[in-house]
C-alpha positions in Angstrom: -119.6 34.4 321.0 -119.4 30.9 319.5 -117.3 28.6 321.7 -114.1 27.3 320.0 -115.3 23.7 320.1 -118.4 24.4 318.1 -119.3 22.0 315.3 -117.1 22.4 312.3 -118.4 23.1 308.8 -117.2 24.0 305.4 -116.5 27.6 306.4 -113.5 26.4 308.4 -112.0 23.8 306.0 -110.1 26.1 303.6 -106.4 25.0 304.1 -105.3 28.3 302.5 -106.8 30.1 305.5 -105.2 28.7 308.7 -106.3 29.9 312.1 -104.5 32.6 314.0 -102.0 31.5 316.6 -103.3 33.3 319.8 -100.4 32.1 322.0 -97.8 33.4 319.5 -99.6 36.7 319.2 -99.5 37.1 323.0 -95.8 36.2 323.1 -95.0 38.8 320.4 -97.2 41.6 321.7 -97.9 41.4 325.4 -94.8 42.3 327.5 -93.6 44.7 330.2 -94.0 48.3 329.0 -96.2 47.4 326.0 -99.6 49.1 325.4 -101.1 45.7 324.7 -102.2 43.9 327.9 -104.4 41.1 326.5 -105.0 39.5 323.1 -108.3 37.5 322.9 -109.0 35.5 319.8 -112.6 34.2 319.3 -113.8 31.9 316.6 -116.9 33.8 315.6 -118.9 36.8 316.8 -121.3 39.4 315.6 -119.1 42.5 316.1 -115.8 42.8 318.0 -116.5 46.5 318.6 -119.8 45.7 320.4 -118.3 42.8 322.4 -115.3 44.9 323.5 -117.5 47.9 324.4 -119.6 45.5 326.6 -116.5 44.2 328.3 -115.3 47.7 329.0 -118.7 48.6 330.4 -118.6 45.7 332.8 -115.1 46.4 333.9 -113.8 43.1 332.3 -111.4 44.9 329.8 -108.7 47.5 330.4 -106.8 49.7 328.0 -104.7 47.6 325.7 -107.2 44.8 325.3 -107.4 43.4 321.8 -110.3 41.3 320.6 -109.8 39.4 317.3 -112.5 37.3 315.6 -111.8 34.7 313.0 -115.2 35.4 311.6 -117.4 38.5 312.1 -121.1 38.0 311.2 -122.4 41.5 312.0 -119.5 43.8 311.6 -120.3 47.5 311.3 -118.7 50.2 309.3 -119.4 53.9 309.2 -123.0 55.0 308.6 -124.1 51.6 310.0 -123.0 49.7 307.0 -122.5 45.9 307.3 -119.2 44.2 307.0 -119.1 40.5 306.3 -116.6 38.1 304.8 -115.7 34.4 304.7 -114.2 32.9 307.8 -110.5 33.5 308.2 -110.3 35.6 305.0 -109.4 38.8 306.8 -108.4 40.4 310.0 -111.3 41.7 312.2 -110.2 43.2 315.5 -111.0 45.9 318.0 -108.7 47.6 320.6 -109.7 49.4 323.8 -108.0 52.8 324.4 -108.4 55.2 327.2 -106.8 58.5 326.1 -108.1 60.3 329.2 -105.1 62.7 329.4 -105.7 63.9 325.8 -108.4 66.7 325.4 -111.6 65.2 324.2 -111.7 67.6 321.3 -108.7 65.8 319.8 -110.2 62.3 320.1 -111.6 62.6 316.6 -108.1 61.9 315.4 -108.2 58.4 316.7 -109.7 56.8 313.6 -107.3 58.8 311.3 -104.4 57.7 313.6 -105.5 54.1 313.3 -105.6 54.5 309.5 -102.1 55.7 309.4 -101.0 52.9 311.7 -102.8 50.2 309.7 -101.5 51.5 306.3 -97.9 51.7 307.7 -98.0 48.2 309.2 -99.5 46.6 306.1 -97.1 48.4 303.7 -94.2 46.9 305.7 -95.6 43.4 306.3 -97.6 42.7 303.2 -95.6 44.7 300.7 -98.7 46.4 299.3 -99.0 50.1 298.5 -101.9 51.4 300.5 -103.7 54.7 300.6 -106.3 56.3 302.9 -109.7 57.6 301.8 -110.9 60.2 304.3 -111.9 59.6 306.9 -111.1 55.9 307.5 -111.1 53.6 304.5 -108.0 51.6 303.4 -107.5 51.5 299.6 -105.4 49.2 297.5 -104.9 49.0 293.8 -106.2 46.0 291.9 -105.6 45.8 288.1 -105.0 49.6 288.0 -108.2 50.3 289.9 -108.5 51.8 293.3 -110.5 49.5 295.7 -111.5 49.5 299.3 -109.8 46.7 301.3 -110.4 47.8 304.8 -112.2 50.2 307.2 -112.0 51.6 310.6 -114.7 52.5 313.1 -114.1 54.3 316.4 -116.8 54.5 319.1 -117.0 55.8 322.6 -117.4 53.1 325.3 -117.6 53.4 329.0 -116.2 56.5 330.7 -113.1 57.7 328.9 -112.8 54.5 326.8 -112.8 54.4 323.1 -113.1 51.2 321.1 -111.5 51.3 317.7 -112.4 48.5 315.2 -110.4 47.5 312.2 -111.5 45.2 309.3 -109.1 44.3 306.5 -109.7 41.9 303.6 -106.7 39.7 303.4 -107.3 36.6 301.1 -110.7 37.4 299.6 -110.9 36.1 296.0 -112.6 38.0 293.2 -115.7 35.8 293.4 -116.0 36.4 297.2 -116.0 40.2 297.1 -119.2 41.7 298.6 -119.3 44.4 295.9 -117.2 45.0 292.7 -115.5 48.0 294.3 -114.0 45.9 297.1 -110.5 44.5 297.1 -108.1 42.5 299.3 -104.4 42.3 300.0 -104.2 39.1 297.9 -105.8 40.7 294.9 -103.5 43.7 295.2 -100.4 41.3 295.0 -99.4 41.1 298.6 -96.0 39.3 299.2 -97.5 37.8 302.3 -101.0 37.0 303.4 -100.0 35.3 306.7 -102.4 37.0 309.1 -100.3 36.5 312.2 -97.4 38.8 311.1 -99.9 41.2 309.5 -101.8 41.6 312.7 -98.6 42.0 314.7 -97.3 44.7 312.3 -100.6 46.7 312.5 -100.7 46.5 316.3 -97.1 47.5 316.7 -97.6 50.4 314.4 -100.7 51.4 316.3 -98.9 51.3 319.6 -96.2 53.5 318.1 -98.5 56.2 316.7 -100.8 56.2 319.7 -97.8 56.7 322.0 -96.5 59.6 319.9 -100.0 61.2 319.8 -100.5 60.9 323.6 -97.0 62.2 324.3 -98.0 65.3 322.3 -101.2 65.7 324.2 -103.1 64.7 321.1 -101.7 67.6 319.0 -101.8 66.2 315.4 -99.1 68.6 314.2 -96.6 68.1 317.0 -97.0 64.4 316.9 -96.4 64.3 313.1 -99.8 62.6 312.6 -101.4 65.4 310.6 -98.6 65.6 308.1 -98.3 61.8 307.7 -102.0 61.4 307.3 -102.1 64.0 304.5 -99.1 62.3 302.8 -101.0 59.0 302.6 -104.5 60.4 301.9 -105.8 59.6 298.4 -108.6 62.0 298.9 -106.5 65.2 298.9 -106.1 66.8 295.5 -109.2 65.2 294.1 -112.6 66.6 293.2 -115.0 64.9 295.6 -118.7 65.0 296.6 -119.4 65.1 300.3 -122.7 63.6 301.1 -123.6 65.3 304.4 -126.3 64.8 307.1 -129.7 66.2 306.2 -129.5 65.1 302.5 -127.1 67.9 301.7 -124.1 67.5 299.4 -121.1 69.7 298.6 -118.7 69.3 295.6 -115.2 70.7 295.7 -111.5 69.9 295.6 -110.2 68.3 298.8 -107.4 70.7 299.7 -106.4 69.9 303.3 -107.1 68.0 306.5 -107.3 70.6 309.2 -106.2 70.5 312.8 -109.5 68.9 313.9 -109.2 66.1 311.4 -111.9 67.6 309.1 -111.6 67.5 305.3 -111.4 71.0 303.8 -113.2 71.4 300.4 -112.6 74.3 298.1 -115.9 74.8 296.2 -116.4 76.4 292.8 -117.7 79.6 294.4 -114.4 80.2 296.2 -115.6 79.0 299.7 -113.5 76.6 301.8 -115.8 74.3 303.6 -114.6 71.9 306.4 -116.4 68.6 306.5 -116.4 66.7 309.8 -118.9 64.0 309.0 -120.4 62.4 305.9 -119.7 60.2 303.0 -117.0 61.1 300.5 -117.2 60.1 296.8 -114.0 60.5 294.7 -115.1 62.0 291.4 -111.8 62.1 289.5 -108.3 60.6 289.9 -105.6 62.6 291.7 
C-alpha cells in the first residue's frame, strides 16, 4: 500500500474529488454496539479484498474491519475481471465478516445481501434509482439506458471469515468510463456525490441487513432478504442468457431467485433450471 505522504501527481489534484475524512467516518460508524470496529482509509492499493484477506489471515483484522482505498489499481470483479477508475472517483472498500453461527450453505447470500444494502443506502443518500443485476452488479439509468455503476465480490478468507468487496463509480465522467456500458452516480443524476455520507449510508445499511440475516440464522425468507432482493432485481422477468462454466449457455426467462440465492430460468422446453454461477446477459427489457 502506498504511504499517505507519497509524492503527489495530477491524479490527486482534481478539486471536485476531495479525499475521504477518515476521522469523521470513524466517529460516525465506530461506537459501542456497532458492527464496525475499525475504518482504515489508504491512499492507493491493488485490491482492498486481497489486503483485507491478508490482514485476516495474519490475525491483524477482526470482524467489522473496513478497508477503503482512495484509488484501487488492481481491483477484481467476478470471473477475475479488472476494476480500475481515476483516483477518488468512486468508493472502493472491503469489509470483514465472520458469520460463523450461520450455516455455511447460506453464506452464498452474502453478496446478494450486500447488493441490497448498497442499493438501499445509495437510494437514500444519493437519490438515485438503483437496481440489481443477478448476482451482484449495481445498475443505474443514464439517458434512459441501463448501465453498470458498481459490483460486489465476496471471497472466503481465513477460517470462518468472509471478505466482501464493493466498488461503486461515483463521479466518473462520460470520457472516463472504462467501457460504454458503464455508468456512475453522477451520470445518473445523483443529488449528492459526497463520498463520505454515501459510504456511511452503505455501511449502516449493510450493518442492518447483516444483523437481520444473522438473527434469522441466515434464512433469506425469514430475514426478508429474499423478498427484498427479488423486488430490486432487474434480472427477474427478463429473457436472459446464462453463460455457464464449461462453455455452456442457457437461454430462458428469469422467474425467481430461490432459497439458495440461485437464479431460476424457465427455458423454452418447459424446464426450470437454477443457475448458481455464471455470467448473465440481459436479452430484452423487463
